[in-house]
N, C-alpha and C positions, 0 to 999 in steps of 0.2 A: 641319912641314906643318900642324899644328893651327892655328897662329896665322894662317896664310894664309886659312883659311876662316872664322875668327871676325872678321876685320877688317871685312868688308863689313857684317855685322849691327851691329857696333859703330858704324860710321859712320852707319848708319840710326838707331841709338839716340841718337847725338850730336845729329843734326838734330832728332829728336823731342823731346829734352830742351830744346834751344834754343827750339823752338816753344812748349813748355809754359811755360818760364821767361818768355819774352816775353809770353805771354798772361796769366800770373799777375801780372806787373808792371802790365799795362794794367788788369786787373780791380781791383787794389788802388788804382789811381789814382782810380777812381770810388767808392771806399768810404771815403774820408777823412772825418773828422769835420768837420761844418760849423761854422765858428767863430762866426758871428753869424746863426744861423738865425732865420727868421721864418715863422710858419705863416699860411697864407691859406686860410680855409674858403670853399668854393664850393658852390653848390646848383643852378646852372643851367648850360646850355651857354654862355650869354653871359658869366656870371661866370668860368667855366672859361677861356674864350678870353682874357678880359681878364687873368686871373692869369698865364696862360702868357706873355703878351707882357710883363707888368710885372715878373715874378719876377727876382730878382737871385741871383747865386751864393750858395749857402748856404740859400736859401729852401726851404720845404716847402709845396706846394699840397695841400690836404686836400679830397678829394671827400666830400660829405655822404653818409651812409648812405642807401640806398634804391635804387630801380630807375631806371636811366638807359637810355632807349630812343633808338636811332638817333643815338648820340653819335659824332661824328668827333673823336677825341682826337689832334689833330695837335700833338704835343709838340715845340715849337720854341723853347723858352726858351734864353736865352744864358748858359750856365754856362761854367766853365773847368776846366782840368786839375787844379787844386788844390781847388776847391769845386764840387761837383755841385749840381744842382737836383733835388729829389725830388717826385714826385707820388704820393700814397698814399691809400688808403681811410681814412675816419674810423675805421672798425673793420674790420680785415682780414677779407675774405670777405663783408662786408655791403654793399659797393657792387657791384650786379649790373648788368652791361651786356648788353642784348639788342637785338632788332630787327636793324638793320644796323650796330650799333656796331663800331668798329674803333680800333686804336691804331697811330700812326705815330711812330717816333723820327726827327725831322727835323734835329736838331742834336746835337752830341756832348755827352758827360758828363752824361747824364740818367738818372735812376732812377725806375722805376715799381714800386710794391709794393702787394699786398693786394687786387687786383681779381679779380672773378669774371665771366668771359664765359660766359653760359649760355643755351642754347636760342635763339640768334639765328642769323642767316645773312647773308652778304655776297654780292656778285656776282663773277663771274669777273674783271671788269676791276679789282676791288679788290685782287686778287692774294693778300692774306693778311689774317687777322684782326689779327695783330701783325706790323708791318713795320719792320725796322731799316734805315732809309735813311741812317744816319749811323754814327759810330764811338764807341767807349768808352761805350756805353749798357748798361743792365741792366734786366731784368724779373725780379722775385723775388716769392716768397710769393703767387703768383697761380694762377689755374686757368682752363682752357677746357674746358667741358663741353657735349657734344651741340650744337655750333655748326655745324649742317649745313643745306644747302639741301634743298628738296623733291625736286629732281631729282639723282640720283646723278651724272649727267654734268656738272653744274656744277662746274667745277674751281677750287679754290683751296687754298692752304696755311693751316694755322693759324698758323705762324710762318715768316717768310722773312727771311734775313740778306742784305741788300745792302750792308752796311758791314763794317767790321773792328773787332776787339778788343771785341766785344760778348759779353754773357753772359746766359744764362737759367739760373736756379737755384731750387731749392725750389718748383717749379711742378708742377701736376697737369694731365694731359691724358687725357681719356677720351671715347670714343664717336664719334670721327671716322668718318663713313661715306660720304663722297663721294670723288671722284677727287683725286689728288695726295697727296704725303706729308704727315705731320703737321708735320714741321720740315724746312726746306730751306735749304742754303747756296747762295748765288748763284754763277753761273758766273764772274763777273769782279768784281774789287775787293771780295771778301769773304774776308778772311784773319784768322786768329787768333781766331775765335769759339769759344764754349764753351757746352756744355750739361751741367750737373752737378746731382746730387742731386734730380733730378726723378722723379716717379712717373707712369708711362705705362701705363694699364690699360684693358683691354677695348676694344681697337680691333677692330671686327668684320672677319672675313675675307670677302672677296668673290672668288669664283672667276673666273679669267681676266680679272683687272683689274690688269694690270701697271702699275707706277708708283705704288703706294700704300705705299711703304716708310714706316717710322716716322721715320727720319732718312735723308735723302739728301744727301750732301756733294759738291756740284759744286765746281769750281775748276780751277786750272792742273793739267794732267795728265789731265783728262777726255778731251781729244782727242789723247792720247798725244804731247803736245808734248815736244821733246827737252831743254828746259832744266831748271833745278833749282828753279824756283818751285813753290808748292803752295798748298793751302788752309790748312794748319796748324790744323786744327779739332781740338778736344778733346772727347770724349764720355766722361765719367767719373762713377762713383758714382751711376748711375741704376738704377732698378728698372723692368723691363719685365715686366708681368704680363698674360698672355693678350693681348699686343699683336700681333695677327695681321697686319692690313693686307693686303698683297698675298699673304702667305703664303710668300714666298720670301726676301726680304731685310729684316731688321729694321733694321739699320744698313747702309747701302750707301755705301761709299767710292768716289767716282769722281773722285779727284784725288790729289795727292801729299802726303806728310808729315803724315798725320793720326794721332791717337792715340785708341784705343778701349780703356779700361782700367777695371778695378775695378767693372764693371757686373754686375748680377744679372738673369738672364733666366729667367722662369718660364713654362713651358707656352705659349710663343709660337711660332706657326708661322714657319718660316724660320730664318735664322741671322744671324750677324755676317759681313759679306761685304766683302772687298776686290775690288770689281768692276772698277775701272780704276785706273791710277795706280801709283806706286811709293813705296818707303820709308814704308809705313804700318805701324803697330804695333798688335797686339792683345795685351793683357797683363792677366793677373790677373782675367779675367772668369769668373763662375760661370754656367753654363748648365744649367738643370734642365729637361729636356724633359717629364718627368712622363708619358711615353708618349703625349703629344698628337700626333695624326697630323700629319705635315708638319714636325716639328721637326728641326733640324739644329744642328751646332756652328758651325764656322768654315770659310768657303770663301774661297780666294784665287786671284787671277789676277794676272799681271804680276810684274816683278822686284823684288828687294830688300825683300821683306816680312819682318816680324819677328813671330813668334807664340810667346809665352812665358807660362808659369805659368797657363795657362787650365785650368779644370776643366769637363768636359762629361759629363753623365750622363743616361741614359734618354731620349735623343732617338730618334726613329724612323728617322732617316736616318744619314748619316755623321757622325762626330765631327769630323774634319778632312778637307777635300776640296781637293786641288790639281787644278785643271781643266786640260785640254789646251788649248794655244794654237792659234790659227788661222793657218795659213800663207797670206799675202796677196799675195805678190810677183807670182805668176802662177798661171794655171790649170794644175793638174797633169794634168787629164784632158780638158779642153775643156768640162766641165760646170759650171765654177765661174764666177760673175760677181760683180764688186765690188758692194758694197751702197751705198745712197744716201749714207751718211756717209763712204764710202771709208775705213773703219777696220776692222781685224780684230774679229771678234765678241769674242774673248778674247785677251789677250796671254799669251805664254809665261811660265810660272813659272820664274824663274832666280835663282840666288844668294840664296835666301831662307834664313831661320834659324828652325827649329822646335825649341824646346827646353823641357824641364821642364813639359810638358803632361800631363794625365791624362784618359783617355777611358774611361768605364765604361758598360756595358750599352747600347751603341749598337745601334739596330735594324738597321742595315746594317753598314758597315765602321768600324773605329776610325779608321784613316788610309787614305785612298784617293788614290793617286798616279796622275794621268792620267785623271781622270774625264771622260767624254764623248769619249774618244779615238775618232776616226773617226765621231763622231755626225753623222748626215745626210750622210755621204760619198756621192758626191763634190760635191753642191751646196754643202756646207760643207767646209772643209779643216782640220778640227780634228785636226791630226796633229803638232803641236809638243809633244813630251813634256816634262814638267818636268825640268830638268837643273841639275846643279851646286848642288843645295840640300843643306843640312845638317840632319840630324835627330839631336838630342842629348838623351838622358835622358828620353825620352817613355815613358809607361806606358799600355798598352792592356789593358783587363781585361773579359772576359766579353761581348764583342760578338757579335751573332747572325751577322753576316757574317764576313769575314776581319778579324783584328786589324790586319793590314797588307795592303792590296790594291794590287798593282802591275800596271797594265794591260800586257798583252802586245802588243808592237809588231808591226805588219805589215811583214815584210821583203821583200815582193814589189814589183816595179815598179808605179808610179813611186816608192813610198815607200822603197825600198831605198837611195835616194840620201841619205836623212837619217841623220846620225850625231850622237848626243847624248852630252854629257858625263855621267859617272855621278853619281848622288846618293850622299851619304855618310851612314852611320849609325854612331853611337857611343853606347854605354851605354843603349840602349833595351830595354824589357822588354815582351813581348807574351804574353798568356795567354788562352785561351778555346777554344771548340769547334773553331774553324778559325783557325790562326795566320797563314798566308800562302798565297796562290794560286800562288806560284812558290817556288823554292828560297829559304829564309830567308836574306836578306843578312847578311853579317858585320856585327856591331854591333847585332844584335837577339837577345836571349835569350828562349827559350820557357820561362818559369819562373812558377809561381804566386806573385804578389806578396804574398799573404796580407793581404787587406784586410777591413775590417769597416765597417758603416754606423754613422755617429755620430748623435748626437741632433740635429745640425743638418742632417741629410739628406745629408751628405758622406761618401763612402767614404774611409777613412783607413788608413794602414799600421799593421799590428800590430807589436809589439815585435820579433818575430823575422823580419820581412819581409826577403827578399833584396834588396829595393830600397834598403835603408838602407846608406849609405856605399859603394855599389857603382856610382855613376854616373861618367861621364867628365867631363873638364874642360869647363866651360861658363862663359859670362860673365854668367850670371844671378845676381845678388847676394842676392836674398831669395826667399821662396816665395809661394804664392798668398794667404797671410794676413799677409804682411809680416815673417815670421820670417827672420832672417839665415841664409844658407846658409854652412856651414863649408867647409873645403877638401876634405873628402870628401863630394862631392855625393850626395844621395839621388836616386833616379829618380822622376820624376813631378812634379806640382805642389807636393807637400808636402815640407817638410824636417822629418823626424820629431824629436820632442823635446817638452820641456815649456816652451819659451820662450813668452812672452806674445804673442798675436796682436795686430796693429794693424788688421787688416781681416777681414771675414767676409761671408757672404752677407747682402745687405741685406733689411730688413723694411720694411713700409709706414710704420711710425712713425719711420723714420730719413730719409725722403725726402718731398718734396712740401711744401705749405704747412703751417705750424705750426697754423693755425686749423681745419684740416680733420680731421674724425673719419674714421679709416681702419680698414679691416678687413684 
């Protein structure tokens, strides 16, 4: 019976790995060494435009150090898949773009590096400061700082992906204060894009301003399409530090087959969220709430999600939240009306895999199953309880609410007609002032895991912890720092031992541009 319930998550992992491998291949294609490179130094918009038109595969266009105002950098040079064309600053960080300056990738296989967009502003019709309108392009070692309009209601993104196989890496984003997310993946024809090793810091919180996520990943699955396409977006090895935005969703997945892994989140309001779509993966993320009001861990809606090896501590809300789905086929009471998009507010959480996660010192519940059940009933029909999900080897420690909170279902008419498949628990450990609001399900032990706070701010298992070697079978091969798990699984995100870690919580000096002094 165990294999039956591990199969679905494995399929999700397979598709996620395929997405990542495909994206990695595309990124490598635009990083190949240029064989006969020629540098072209430009000092004016006219010289820049001329160089963009005349550049050949392998060439490097060099923007002279200084302030460039109201520059429309329409990068449309003709490169190819084996030799890119690069546009870079003469000295990284010393080419400052302001006024209404913007960058557009208009042809494939182009690289931009070392630019600083600072204290400028564009208009709503411009859509984005950096616009990927092509494929296989890359922005690296660059920054966007305080690039805001005078009016908060002037909407634009700092980065918009309208093409595929593009990458942003080692960039810095800080201070975005207007409407719309910092980075956005387009609704159509935007697949296999990637954001990695970026430093996203001090994005101010604006109350009641929904739609200001840090990353919002649209794509196939946003409208609950039945097929197997997706955005295949990868968000990895990024540092989010006081990146508040709307205060609810830091990374918001609204499409299928995306990967959010190995990121570090520090005192940022909101959480990592699977808002719509299916087959999304949250893996190996470190979330340190630091007691910041409005912080949470991971929230999911929809089927076939995979949440493994995540570490969540000191958030003020739930560590893991499975939201109730909305029943949308008909009105159950006569008080429900379909919304303008004719889509349920949230999809039911079904056949998901939650394994080897650790939740410590959460301000509300460690794991909350069925959040918002009957919320705003009967005008909303949030009555589809999460079902047929598997929880394996999760560790919940010292949360202020329930370690495991399971919403109690209403069995009176008309809700008595709903029958849900059970969720399965194996090898989980929960300890704290309140363990569970209902009878503790089989597969959850109420035992002190014996943890201590390490020098890196992470609670780890002590040598005599009952979590060591007492886990159930899981398909998770390593732990949250990359240590291989042996056949006797430990409970939680950590595999206890002295093996060398290959991952850790990220610090400012490991992400963002190499030319920037970071604190």
